Phi, psi and omega in degrees: 000323177297319188295320182295322186287325174294323184289326178296312184299307189294328185269353176295139180286147177280132176269117180233153175235149176287141186281122175279138175296155185296154175300320182287348184306317193286316187288329179294304174310315180300313178298315179302312185290325180293313175294329179291317185293309184297321182296314177302318175300316174301311176300316181301315181293323178291324183277337176297320177303319185274342179274312184267001178045060180289148170223166169069228188294326178296323174295319180296314179304320179297312181290323180295320180296319180295325179287317178299306183297326176290322177297317182298317178287326174298314186295314184302307183299318179292324177296314183276304185290319173265013177060018187291336182286343183256004181272169177285165182303315182293329170293318173305308189292330179295326178270319191284322186295314175296323181297322181283334173293314179301318183287331176293316182296310183301321170303309176297319178293326182291316183301312181296322176294321169297320188286326180292315180300311180299318180293309180304312178292340178270328185250332176255076173299138177297134182274137172271133181276130184269112177257139185284146180297153178298134176280167183283149186302324186286339181273346176281143179299138176081005181281156177281141184271000000 
């Protein structure tokens, strides 16, 4: 009886269906291409600084562009990979407001520290000690005549 059952299972035709691609495949590829383009743009800006030896306003423009591109990548990564883009507005604000306050605090402390350092260097000059000239050895008590 068991032998017939095994033979029936082995001889039954296999039923297969075409595998449907995952619905998120398009979103994954879109994310890949966006991050790739942003990364290539960052690298191009960073390497242009070393190739063209920029100075002054142009260098500040390049550095600002790199910061903006990095922030765009960070926001996109948080939105997609941490699924923050799919959350409700209050959840986004619960995460983003403390983050922005932290960035503001760090910036304010750095700015204040640099200002304090500059003021200290400007007004608190190191004092130089005025030393009286040395007296003759014979005048000291215990000195040899």
